[in-house]
Backbone as JSON, one array per atom type, in Angstrom:
{
  "sequence": "MEHISIFCVNYNSYDVLDAYLRSIDQSAGQTAGSALVDVFIADNTVDDIKPIATTCHNNVNRIKVFAFHENIGYFKAITRMMKAVDTTPYDFVIVSNVDMTLQTDTLSSLLASRHPDDTGWIAPAIISRGTGNDINPQATCRYSATKLRIMRWFYRLPPIYNLYVNTFHRLKRMRTNAPGEVYAGHGSFIVLTREYMARCGIIDYPVFLYCEEIYIAEECARHGLKVIYNPEIRVDDIGKVSTGKSSKRNYYRWNIEGITYILKKYY",
  "N": [[191.74, 224.01, 138.05], [189.92, 221.94, 135.89], [186.59, 221.4, 134.62], [184.53, 218.72, 133.81], [181.69, 217.44, 132.23], [179.56, 214.64, 131.72], [176.98, 213.63, 129.78], [174.75, 211.1, 129.39], [172.73, 208.46, 127.9], [170.66, 205.9, 128.9], [169.1, 202.97, 127.8], [167.63, 200.32, 128.77], [170.09, 199.0, 129.14], [171.81, 198.12, 131.2], [174.07, 196.61, 131.99], [176.15, 197.36, 130.21], [176.14, 200.04, 130.78], [177.06, 200.05, 133.44], [179.68, 199.13, 133.02], [180.61, 201.23, 131.48], [180.5, 203.39, 133.31], [182.43, 202.51, 135.13], [184.69, 202.66, 133.52], [184.8, 205.4, 133.07], [185.32, 206.25, 135.65], [187.88, 205.13, 136.1], [189.34, 206.48, 134.12], [189.01, 209.1, 134.97], [190.51, 208.95, 137.25], [193.07, 209.18, 136.32], [193.56, 211.79, 135.83], [194.94, 213.14, 137.69], [194.03, 214.85, 139.75], [193.43, 217.14, 138.35], [191.02, 217.65, 137.27], [187.47, 217.86, 137.71], [184.91, 215.56, 137.49], [181.66, 215.14, 136.43], [178.79, 213.1, 136.11], [175.86, 212.59, 134.29], [172.94, 210.8, 133.96], [170.43, 209.74, 131.86], [167.76, 207.7, 132.33], [166.04, 205.96, 130.2], [164.7, 203.62, 130.22], [161.82, 201.6, 130.18], [160.52, 199.22, 131.04], [161.36, 196.47, 133.29], [163.13, 197.78, 135.05], [166.2, 198.67, 136.58], [168.33, 199.3, 139.43], [170.74, 201.98, 139.45], [174.05, 202.33, 140.23], [175.4, 204.9, 142.16], [177.28, 205.65, 143.99], [179.59, 204.16, 144.23], [181.95, 204.88, 143.05], [185.2, 206.09, 142.88], [186.65, 208.24, 141.81], [185.09, 209.92, 140.33], [183.36, 212.95, 140.56], [180.55, 213.37, 140.99], [177.54, 211.49, 140.42], [174.52, 211.64, 138.81], [171.26, 210.47, 138.42], [168.66, 210.67, 136.13], [165.61, 209.61, 136.31], [163.75, 208.99, 133.98], [162.28, 206.97, 132.73], [160.88, 206.61, 130.39], [160.75, 206.19, 127.01], [162.13, 208.46, 125.35], [163.94, 209.03, 123.42], [167.26, 209.85, 122.12], [168.66, 212.58, 121.93], [166.52, 214.07, 122.88], [166.29, 213.24, 125.51], [168.76, 214.13, 126.41], [168.39, 216.89, 126.16], [166.35, 217.3, 128.06], [167.71, 216.7, 130.43], [169.73, 218.68, 130.36], [168.26, 220.98, 130.68], [167.8, 220.89, 133.32], [170.22, 221.06, 134.52], [172.91, 223.16, 135.32], [175.04, 224.12, 132.93], [177.07, 225.91, 132.69], [179.45, 225.9, 134.36], [181.2, 224.1, 133.16], [184.08, 223.08, 131.39], [184.24, 221.23, 129.39], [181.65, 219.51, 127.77], [180.38, 216.44, 127.51], [178.54, 214.37, 125.39], [176.94, 211.32, 125.12], [176.39, 207.88, 124.08], [175.76, 204.91, 126.09], [177.03, 202.59, 125.48], [179.84, 202.58, 125.4], [183.39, 202.76, 126.03], [185.71, 204.36, 127.97], [189.14, 204.9, 127.46], [191.99, 204.47, 129.59], [193.5, 206.82, 129.49], [191.83, 208.67, 128.29], [190.45, 211.0, 129.32], [192.57, 212.47, 130.43], [194.06, 212.91, 128.13], [192.28, 214.51, 126.74], [192.29, 216.8, 128.39], [194.91, 217.58, 128.02], [194.99, 218.29, 125.4], [195.21, 220.67, 122.7], [193.42, 223.15, 121.1], [192.04, 225.31, 118.52], [190.72, 228.5, 119.61], [188.14, 228.91, 118.75], [186.94, 226.45, 118.6], [184.24, 224.26, 118.62], [183.4, 221.64, 118.8], [184.95, 218.68, 119.63], [186.11, 215.89, 118.11], [186.86, 212.73, 118.97], [189.03, 209.85, 118.36], [187.06, 207.08, 117.7], [186.92, 203.9, 118.38], [185.75, 201.1, 116.83], [184.65, 198.17, 118.29], [183.77, 196.05, 116.84], [184.93, 196.14, 114.25], [187.43, 197.24, 114.57], [188.08, 199.6, 113.42], [188.39, 203.19, 113.19], [185.62, 205.11, 113.66], [185.31, 207.77, 113.38], [186.21, 210.67, 111.44], [182.7, 211.51, 111.07], [181.9, 212.92, 108.8], [183.79, 214.71, 106.43], [183.26, 216.9, 104.88], [180.62, 219.28, 104.32], [177.32, 218.06, 103.84], [175.57, 218.15, 100.78], [172.37, 219.55, 99.9], [171.16, 218.03, 97.96], [172.41, 215.52, 98.25], [171.47, 214.8, 100.79], [168.74, 214.58, 100.27], [168.82, 212.44, 98.51], [169.76, 210.45, 100.26], [167.59, 210.34, 101.99], [165.71, 209.32, 100.25], [166.87, 206.79, 99.84], [166.37, 205.65, 102.38], [163.66, 205.35, 102.2], [163.45, 203.34, 100.46], [164.28, 200.44, 101.27], [165.77, 198.14, 100.09], [167.53, 199.43, 98.3], [168.91, 201.05, 100.06], [170.23, 199.1, 101.62], [171.97, 198.06, 99.71], [173.63, 200.27, 99.3], [174.81, 200.51, 101.9], [176.33, 198.18, 102.01], [178.25, 198.55, 100.1], [179.39, 201.33, 99.01], [179.27, 202.73, 101.47], [180.56, 201.0, 103.24], [183.14, 200.96, 102.16], [183.84, 203.61, 102.65], [184.08, 203.58, 105.44], [186.47, 202.28, 105.75], [188.43, 204.04, 105.18], [191.04, 206.32, 106.2], [191.59, 209.33, 108.07], [193.22, 212.49, 108.3], [194.22, 214.3, 111.25], [192.46, 217.26, 112.32], [190.41, 219.98, 111.05], [187.04, 219.16, 110.43], [183.79, 218.37, 109.01], [181.79, 217.02, 110.54], [181.66, 215.01, 113.5], [181.23, 211.68, 114.87], [178.12, 210.64, 116.33], [178.02, 209.1, 118.66], [179.77, 209.69, 120.69], [180.33, 212.72, 121.75], [182.23, 215.57, 122.14], [181.73, 218.57, 123.46], [182.7, 221.97, 123.63], [183.34, 224.61, 126.06], [182.94, 226.94, 124.65], [181.15, 226.2, 122.67], [178.81, 225.73, 124.19], [178.4, 228.29, 125.19], [177.89, 229.83, 122.89], [175.97, 228.39, 121.36], [174.17, 227.29, 123.12], [172.09, 224.99, 125.08], [171.52, 221.63, 123.91], [169.02, 221.23, 121.46], [167.23, 219.41, 119.85], [164.67, 218.02, 118.17], [164.11, 215.49, 117.13], [163.55, 211.97, 117.4], [165.66, 210.05, 117.1], [168.82, 209.73, 115.43], [170.74, 211.47, 112.87], [171.84, 213.33, 114.55], [174.48, 214.16, 114.46], [174.63, 215.84, 112.24], [173.0, 217.92, 113.04], [174.5, 219.02, 115.27], [176.84, 219.74, 113.9], [175.85, 221.65, 112.09], [174.93, 223.58, 113.87], [177.37, 224.37, 114.94], [178.57, 225.49, 112.62], [176.76, 227.54, 112.06], [177.2, 229.25, 114.17], [179.8, 230.05, 113.93], [181.84, 228.22, 114.68], [184.42, 225.71, 114.93], [184.76, 222.24, 114.03], [186.76, 219.8, 115.28], [188.74, 217.07, 114.52], [190.4, 214.86, 116.54], [192.48, 212.39, 116.87], [194.18, 211.64, 118.91], [192.88, 211.56, 121.26], [191.03, 208.97, 122.55], [188.36, 206.62, 122.44], [186.43, 203.63, 123.03], [184.0, 201.85, 121.15], [181.27, 199.89, 121.68], [178.83, 199.46, 120.37], [175.58, 199.71, 118.94], [174.03, 198.68, 121.06], [171.75, 199.73, 122.29], [170.35, 200.92, 120.09], [170.26, 198.75, 118.43], [168.12, 197.33, 119.31], [165.89, 198.35, 118.2], [163.31, 198.31, 115.71], [163.68, 197.65, 112.17], [161.9, 199.12, 110.66], [161.39, 201.36, 112.29], [163.98, 202.39, 112.35], [164.39, 203.26, 109.67], [162.27, 205.13, 109.5], [162.88, 207.03, 111.53], [165.31, 208.04, 110.59], [164.45, 209.24, 108.2], [162.77, 211.22, 109.28], [164.7, 212.7, 110.66], [166.43, 213.66, 108.6], [164.6, 215.15, 107.14], [163.95, 217.16, 108.99], [166.48, 218.42, 109.28], [166.95, 219.37, 106.65], [164.85, 221.21, 106.43], [165.43, 223.08, 108.44], [168.13, 223.95, 108.1], [168.84, 224.19, 105.43]],
  "CA": [[191.04, 222.74, 137.89], [188.92, 221.97, 134.83], [185.37, 220.68, 134.93], [184.02, 217.92, 132.7], [180.41, 216.76, 132.46], [179.21, 213.61, 130.75], [175.55, 213.39, 129.7], [174.56, 209.87, 128.62], [171.35, 207.97, 127.89], [170.53, 204.45, 129.02], [167.82, 202.34, 127.46], [167.67, 198.88, 129.01], [171.46, 198.56, 128.86], [172.43, 198.33, 132.51], [175.4, 195.99, 132.07], [177.14, 198.2, 129.54], [176.21, 201.3, 131.53], [177.95, 199.84, 134.58], [181.05, 199.08, 132.5], [180.94, 202.6, 131.06], [180.77, 204.18, 134.51], [183.72, 202.08, 135.68], [185.76, 203.19, 132.66], [184.87, 206.83, 133.36], [185.98, 206.41, 136.95], [189.3, 204.84, 135.91], [189.94, 207.55, 133.34], [189.05, 210.28, 135.84], [191.59, 208.74, 138.2], [194.36, 209.5, 135.69], [193.69, 213.23, 135.6], [195.86, 213.64, 138.73], [193.44, 215.95, 140.48], [193.33, 218.35, 137.53], [189.67, 217.8, 136.73], [186.3, 217.33, 138.38], [184.07, 214.91, 136.47], [180.28, 214.86, 136.82], [178.09, 212.25, 135.14], [174.41, 212.68, 134.34], [172.41, 209.65, 133.23], [168.99, 209.65, 131.61], [167.33, 206.31, 132.21], [164.84, 205.89, 129.36], [164.14, 202.27, 130.31], [160.41, 201.61, 130.56], [160.22, 197.98, 131.76], [162.51, 195.77, 133.88], [164.03, 198.84, 135.52], [167.16, 198.24, 137.59], [169.01, 200.44, 140.07], [172.02, 202.42, 138.9], [174.93, 202.69, 141.33], [175.91, 206.28, 142.06], [178.18, 205.95, 145.11], [180.7, 203.2, 144.3], [183.01, 205.34, 142.16], [186.14, 206.83, 143.73], [187.3, 209.37, 141.17], [184.08, 210.8, 139.75], [182.87, 213.89, 141.57], [179.18, 212.99, 141.31], [176.71, 210.84, 139.4], [173.1, 211.92, 139.03], [170.38, 209.73, 137.52], [167.34, 211.21, 135.82], [164.8, 208.4, 136.08], [162.61, 209.34, 133.14], [161.53, 205.72, 132.5], [160.05, 206.87, 129.22], [161.69, 206.14, 125.9], [161.94, 209.71, 124.63], [164.98, 209.2, 122.41], [168.63, 210.22, 122.52], [168.88, 214.0, 122.23], [165.41, 214.6, 123.69], [166.67, 212.98, 126.9], [169.86, 215.05, 126.71], [167.8, 218.21, 126.35], [165.62, 217.35, 129.32], [168.7, 216.79, 131.5], [170.43, 219.96, 130.3], [167.36, 222.0, 131.21], [167.81, 220.78, 134.78], [171.61, 221.15, 134.99], [173.64, 224.35, 134.91], [176.23, 223.67, 132.2], [178.07, 226.99, 132.57], [180.76, 225.67, 134.99], [181.97, 223.03, 132.54], [184.98, 223.36, 130.28], [183.86, 220.27, 128.35], [180.38, 218.82, 127.97], [180.39, 215.25, 126.67], [177.24, 213.74, 125.15], [177.32, 210.0, 124.63], [175.68, 206.64, 124.37], [176.4, 204.21, 127.21], [177.77, 201.43, 124.99], [181.17, 203.11, 125.15], [184.39, 202.55, 127.07], [186.82, 205.3, 127.95], [190.45, 204.36, 127.74], [192.52, 205.03, 130.83], [194.02, 208.17, 129.29], [190.92, 209.48, 127.48], [190.2, 212.33, 129.89], [193.84, 213.2, 130.55], [194.41, 213.35, 126.77], [191.4, 215.64, 126.45], [192.78, 217.96, 129.12], [196.22, 217.98, 127.48], [194.86, 218.67, 123.99], [195.14, 222.09, 122.4], [192.61, 223.38, 119.91], [191.75, 226.74, 118.32], [189.76, 229.06, 120.56], [186.8, 228.85, 118.19], [186.51, 225.05, 118.47], [182.99, 223.96, 119.3], [183.2, 220.18, 118.93], [186.16, 217.87, 119.48], [185.73, 214.53, 117.73], [187.99, 211.83, 119.25], [189.0, 208.55, 117.7], [186.09, 206.16, 118.29], [187.35, 202.62, 117.82], [184.69, 200.1, 116.83], [185.1, 196.84, 118.71], [183.4, 195.08, 115.82], [185.83, 196.16, 113.09], [188.75, 197.79, 114.9], [188.28, 200.84, 112.68], [187.98, 204.45, 113.79], [184.42, 205.54, 112.95], [185.37, 209.22, 113.22], [185.06, 211.58, 111.52], [181.5, 211.1, 110.35], [181.94, 213.56, 107.48], [184.82, 215.74, 106.34], [182.69, 218.06, 104.2], [179.17, 219.46, 104.5], [176.45, 217.38, 102.89], [174.72, 219.0, 99.95], [170.94, 219.26, 100.04], [170.85, 216.94, 97.03], [172.83, 214.25, 98.85], [170.55, 214.47, 101.87], [167.49, 214.11, 99.66], [169.08, 211.08, 97.99], [169.8, 209.55, 101.41], [166.2, 210.16, 102.45], [165.1, 208.4, 99.27], [167.38, 205.46, 100.18], [165.66, 205.12, 103.54], [162.3, 205.01, 101.79], [163.57, 202.12, 99.63], [165.27, 199.65, 102.03], [166.74, 197.36, 99.3], [168.56, 200.34, 97.78], [169.72, 201.45, 101.21], [171.1, 197.98, 101.98], [173.02, 198.0, 98.7], [174.55, 201.37, 99.62], [175.54, 200.18, 103.12], [177.26, 197.07, 101.78], [179.23, 198.9, 99.06], [180.06, 202.61, 99.17], [179.39, 203.11, 102.88], [181.58, 200.15, 103.85], [184.44, 201.45, 101.71], [184.1, 204.85, 103.36], [184.51, 203.28, 106.8], [187.82, 201.74, 105.73], [189.36, 205.13, 104.94], [191.57, 207.02, 107.36], [191.61, 210.77, 107.88], [194.22, 213.22, 109.07], [193.65, 215.17, 112.28], [192.19, 218.62, 111.91], [189.02, 220.43, 110.93], [186.12, 218.33, 109.64], [182.41, 218.87, 109.08], [181.03, 216.42, 111.65], [182.11, 213.78, 114.12], [180.21, 210.65, 115.09], [177.23, 211.04, 117.41], [178.02, 208.22, 119.83], [180.59, 210.32, 121.75], [180.51, 214.09, 121.28], [182.85, 216.45, 123.13], [181.43, 219.97, 123.2], [183.54, 222.87, 124.42], [182.67, 225.72, 126.74], [182.57, 227.92, 123.63], [179.91, 225.72, 122.04], [177.68, 225.95, 125.1], [178.18, 229.73, 125.3], [177.33, 230.4, 121.66], [174.85, 227.62, 120.81], [173.23, 226.91, 124.16], [171.9, 223.56, 125.28], [171.04, 220.89, 122.75], [167.58, 221.33, 121.24], [167.0, 218.66, 118.61], [163.42, 217.38, 118.52], [163.93, 214.19, 116.48], [163.73, 210.87, 118.35], [166.98, 209.42, 116.96], [169.56, 209.83, 114.16], [171.12, 212.77, 112.29], [172.32, 214.24, 115.59], [175.77, 214.71, 114.05], [174.41, 216.97, 111.32], [172.48, 219.02, 113.86], [175.59, 219.67, 115.99], [177.73, 220.35, 112.9], [175.21, 222.86, 111.57], [174.94, 224.58, 114.94], [178.74, 224.91, 114.98], [178.77, 226.35, 111.45], [175.89, 228.71, 112.19], [177.73, 230.13, 115.21], [181.21, 230.35, 113.68], [182.7, 227.33, 115.44], [185.06, 224.62, 114.2], [184.71, 220.85, 114.49], [188.14, 219.32, 115.17], [188.98, 215.64, 114.72], [191.66, 214.67, 117.27], [192.58, 210.96, 117.18], [195.0, 211.38, 120.1], [191.89, 211.24, 122.28], [190.46, 207.72, 122.04], [187.37, 205.86, 123.2], [186.01, 202.4, 122.36], [182.57, 201.78, 120.89], [180.71, 198.53, 121.57], [177.97, 199.66, 119.22], [174.23, 199.2, 118.67], [173.43, 197.98, 122.2], [170.37, 200.23, 122.42], [169.71, 201.09, 118.79], [170.05, 197.44, 117.84], [166.85, 196.77, 119.79], [164.81, 198.98, 117.45], [162.93, 197.63, 114.47], [164.15, 198.26, 110.94], [160.91, 200.11, 110.24], [161.66, 202.58, 113.05], [165.27, 202.9, 111.9], [164.18, 204.02, 108.45], [161.37, 206.25, 109.77], [163.58, 208.06, 112.29], [166.27, 208.7, 109.7], [163.69, 210.12, 107.31], [162.36, 212.37, 110.08], [165.89, 213.5, 110.95], [166.88, 214.35, 107.38], [163.57, 216.15, 106.82], [164.13, 218.29, 109.92], [167.73, 219.11, 108.94], [166.75, 220.11, 105.4], [163.95, 222.33, 106.66], [166.0, 224.09, 109.33], [169.47, 224.45, 107.78], [169.13, 224.26, 103.99]],
  "C": [[189.94, 222.89, 136.83], [187.73, 221.08, 135.22], [184.84, 220.0, 133.67], [182.67, 217.33, 133.1], [180.18, 215.75, 131.35], [177.71, 213.37, 130.86], [175.34, 212.15, 128.83], [173.14, 209.34, 128.82], [171.36, 206.45, 127.91], [169.13, 204.01, 128.61], [167.99, 200.83, 127.59], [169.04, 198.28, 128.71], [172.3, 198.68, 130.13], [173.83, 197.74, 132.63], [176.46, 196.87, 131.42], [177.24, 199.56, 130.21], [177.15, 201.16, 132.72], [179.41, 199.81, 134.14], [181.51, 200.48, 132.06], [181.29, 203.47, 132.26], [182.11, 203.81, 135.13], [184.87, 202.63, 134.84], [185.91, 204.7, 132.85], [185.63, 207.07, 134.65], [187.49, 206.17, 136.84], [190.0, 205.97, 135.15], [190.03, 208.83, 134.15], [190.19, 210.18, 136.84], [192.96, 209.1, 137.65], [194.54, 210.99, 135.44], [194.49, 213.92, 136.7], [195.32, 214.87, 139.44], [193.28, 217.22, 139.69], [191.95, 218.56, 136.96], [188.64, 217.25, 137.71], [185.36, 216.8, 137.31], [182.7, 214.62, 137.07], [179.61, 214.06, 135.71], [176.59, 212.36, 135.37], [173.83, 211.62, 133.42], [170.91, 209.78, 133.08], [168.64, 208.18, 131.47], [165.98, 206.29, 131.49], [164.15, 204.53, 129.44], [162.71, 202.32, 130.84], [160.06, 200.4, 131.43], [161.51, 197.37, 132.31], [163.58, 196.77, 134.35], [164.93, 198.31, 136.64], [167.82, 199.46, 138.23], [170.35, 200.73, 139.41], [172.88, 202.92, 140.05], [175.49, 204.08, 141.13], [176.94, 206.61, 143.15], [179.42, 205.07, 145.16], [181.86, 203.61, 143.4], [183.9, 206.32, 142.91], [186.63, 208.13, 143.14], [186.33, 210.34, 140.49], [183.5, 211.67, 140.85], [181.43, 213.58, 141.99], [178.52, 212.32, 140.13], [175.26, 211.11, 139.76], [172.28, 211.19, 137.98], [169.06, 210.48, 137.37], [166.46, 210.03, 135.4], [163.55, 208.77, 135.28], [161.68, 208.14, 132.95], [160.46, 205.91, 131.44], [161.0, 206.94, 128.04], [161.47, 207.36, 125.0], [163.02, 209.95, 123.59], [166.26, 209.77, 122.98], [168.73, 211.7, 122.89], [167.72, 214.63, 122.99], [165.7, 214.39, 125.17], [167.81, 213.89, 127.33], [169.32, 216.45, 126.99], [167.12, 218.33, 127.7], [166.59, 217.43, 130.51], [169.36, 218.16, 131.53], [169.56, 221.11, 130.8], [167.38, 222.02, 132.73], [169.2, 220.94, 135.38], [172.23, 222.44, 134.47], [174.94, 223.92, 134.24], [177.33, 224.72, 132.16], [179.4, 226.7, 133.27], [181.7, 224.77, 134.2], [182.82, 223.52, 131.38], [184.69, 222.44, 129.09], [182.54, 219.61, 128.74], [180.34, 217.66, 126.98], [178.98, 214.68, 126.6], [177.51, 212.38, 124.54], [176.24, 208.95, 124.83], [176.36, 205.99, 125.58], [177.16, 202.97, 126.75], [179.16, 201.86, 124.52], [182.09, 202.69, 126.28], [185.47, 203.61, 126.91], [188.11, 204.53, 128.18], [191.0, 205.07, 128.97], [192.97, 206.48, 130.66], [193.08, 209.07, 128.49], [190.76, 210.89, 128.04], [191.48, 213.13, 130.07], [194.3, 213.69, 129.18], [193.55, 214.53, 126.35], [191.91, 216.9, 127.13], [194.09, 218.48, 128.54], [196.13, 218.51, 126.05], [194.77, 220.19, 123.85], [194.42, 222.28, 121.08], [192.4, 224.88, 119.73], [190.66, 227.23, 119.27], [188.32, 228.96, 120.06], [186.36, 227.42, 117.88], [185.22, 224.85, 119.26], [182.81, 222.49, 119.64], [184.53, 219.5, 118.68], [185.71, 216.44, 119.24], [186.92, 213.6, 117.97], [187.99, 210.64, 118.3], [188.0, 207.67, 118.44], [186.32, 204.81, 117.63], [186.23, 201.59, 117.96], [185.26, 198.75, 117.27], [184.75, 195.77, 117.68], [184.4, 194.98, 114.7], [187.25, 196.58, 113.43], [189.04, 199.1, 114.21], [187.84, 202.04, 113.52], [186.77, 204.96, 113.0], [184.31, 207.06, 112.88], [186.37, 209.57, 112.12], [183.88, 211.04, 110.74], [181.5, 211.67, 108.94], [183.0, 214.65, 107.48], [184.29, 217.02, 105.7], [181.18, 218.1, 104.42], [178.4, 218.69, 103.42], [175.71, 218.42, 102.05], [173.26, 218.63, 100.2], [170.55, 218.1, 99.14], [171.23, 215.59, 97.63], [171.89, 213.85, 99.98], [169.22, 213.97, 101.33], [167.65, 212.72, 99.09], [169.1, 210.08, 99.13], [168.39, 209.31, 101.96], [165.46, 209.21, 101.53], [165.57, 206.97, 99.52], [166.6, 204.85, 101.33], [164.21, 204.76, 103.22], [162.26, 203.76, 100.93], [164.63, 201.22, 100.26], [166.21, 198.8, 101.18], [167.87, 198.21, 98.73], [169.49, 200.78, 98.89], [170.69, 200.34, 101.59], [172.24, 197.82, 100.99], [174.07, 199.07, 98.96], [175.43, 201.03, 100.82], [176.62, 199.14, 102.85], [178.29, 197.36, 100.7], [179.95, 200.19, 99.43], [180.27, 202.97, 100.65], [180.47, 202.28, 103.57], [182.98, 200.6, 103.43], [184.82, 202.74, 102.42], [184.63, 204.58, 104.75], [185.93, 202.75, 106.87], [188.87, 202.83, 105.5], [189.86, 205.71, 106.25], [191.66, 208.51, 107.04], [192.65, 211.4, 108.77], [193.53, 214.05, 110.14], [193.41, 216.57, 111.72], [190.72, 218.91, 111.75], [188.23, 219.53, 110.0], [184.73, 218.97, 109.73], [181.69, 218.34, 110.31], [181.74, 215.19, 112.18], [180.96, 212.8, 114.24], [179.41, 210.99, 116.34], [177.28, 210.2, 118.65], [178.83, 208.8, 120.99], [181.01, 211.69, 121.25], [181.11, 214.92, 122.41], [182.59, 217.9, 122.72], [182.26, 220.85, 124.14], [182.69, 223.9, 125.15], [182.17, 226.74, 125.73], [181.29, 227.5, 122.91], [178.72, 226.05, 122.92], [177.37, 227.45, 125.22], [177.49, 230.3, 124.07], [176.04, 229.71, 121.22], [173.79, 227.29, 121.85], [173.05, 225.41, 124.27], [171.35, 222.92, 124.01], [169.52, 220.98, 122.67], [167.26, 220.72, 119.88], [165.78, 217.77, 118.83], [163.18, 215.99, 117.92], [164.28, 213.07, 117.46], [165.15, 210.3, 118.3], [167.49, 209.65, 115.53], [169.67, 211.26, 113.63], [171.54, 213.79, 113.33], [173.63, 214.91, 115.18], [175.59, 215.94, 113.15], [173.89, 218.18, 112.09], [173.61, 219.76, 114.58], [176.53, 220.38, 115.02], [177.14, 221.65, 112.37], [175.14, 223.96, 112.62], [176.33, 225.21, 115.07], [178.95, 225.89, 113.83], [177.98, 227.64, 111.58], [176.47, 229.73, 113.17], [179.24, 230.35, 115.09], [182.19, 229.5, 114.44], [183.25, 226.21, 114.56], [184.74, 223.27, 114.85], [186.1, 220.26, 114.23], [188.2, 217.83, 115.47], [190.36, 215.48, 115.35], [191.78, 213.21, 117.68], [193.51, 210.63, 118.34], [194.12, 211.13, 121.32], [191.11, 210.04, 121.76], [189.44, 207.14, 123.02], [187.02, 204.62, 122.37], [184.49, 202.36, 122.26], [182.13, 200.33, 120.76], [179.73, 198.49, 120.41], [176.64, 198.94, 119.24], [173.62, 198.41, 119.82], [171.99, 198.42, 122.38], [169.67, 200.32, 121.08], [169.46, 199.76, 118.1], [168.76, 196.78, 118.27], [165.66, 197.36, 119.05], [164.53, 198.21, 116.18], [163.52, 198.37, 113.28], [163.19, 199.36, 110.48], [161.14, 201.43, 110.97], [162.96, 203.23, 112.63], [165.12, 203.77, 110.66], [163.34, 205.27, 108.72], [162.1, 207.37, 110.51], [164.63, 208.78, 111.46], [165.59, 209.65, 108.73], [163.26, 211.38, 108.05], [163.55, 213.29, 110.36], [166.34, 214.3, 109.75], [165.89, 215.45, 107.01], [163.72, 217.38, 107.72], [165.37, 219.1, 109.56], [167.56, 219.94, 107.68], [165.9, 221.35, 105.64], [164.61, 223.44, 107.46], [167.28, 224.73, 108.79], [169.74, 224.63, 106.29], [168.09, 225.1, 103.24]]
}
């Protein structure tokens, strides 16, 4: 029997969190008793806090809520949970937003998949409900330091950034990629392997939000692990339920902070 953990972060998104948990339960039900699934939820919601159901799911082994009720960001919340949870029993550790939906066969497809022993990160197909496109992989090749500095400059000049998003970035999202090794997957749904946790340890990324994909990709590269894009595993992405509530000013600032951290640590 294999063990799967899902670490996710809620920020005032209780409706989509409930739908996400139901989809996890349905997908766990299709594993035919071949997996135990545990779900860990960081509730970063500060105001208008609502209860999160943890006992109405038939196929999930357990659901544990970490009621932080402090908006500490995406990976900071993941880190805080991982410090309190022993991740060593898990064959797969999934890190995700809550504005996702697992397909009925997502977990069974993950269990049936075969990857090289030195795989650290499995990037599934993530289908955007807005466009119908697969937003994975995030990047097929490593970013150069020059490109990251240019992107940081874009974020400092919002009109230039908006021009980039509406031209080159949009064309990039329309491309399709073959399965296999890539540089980085998308950060909304990350499947880490037992090998990643053994070599890299728990997530330790101090930036509030954004550039998480580069951090995981660089940790994989630093520890001799592959990132594998496998579109036979599929999830759906509602998108921007939590991040869409942030101001544009914060969006630009957090991206600048993320790129600055990545450049300093890995380049």
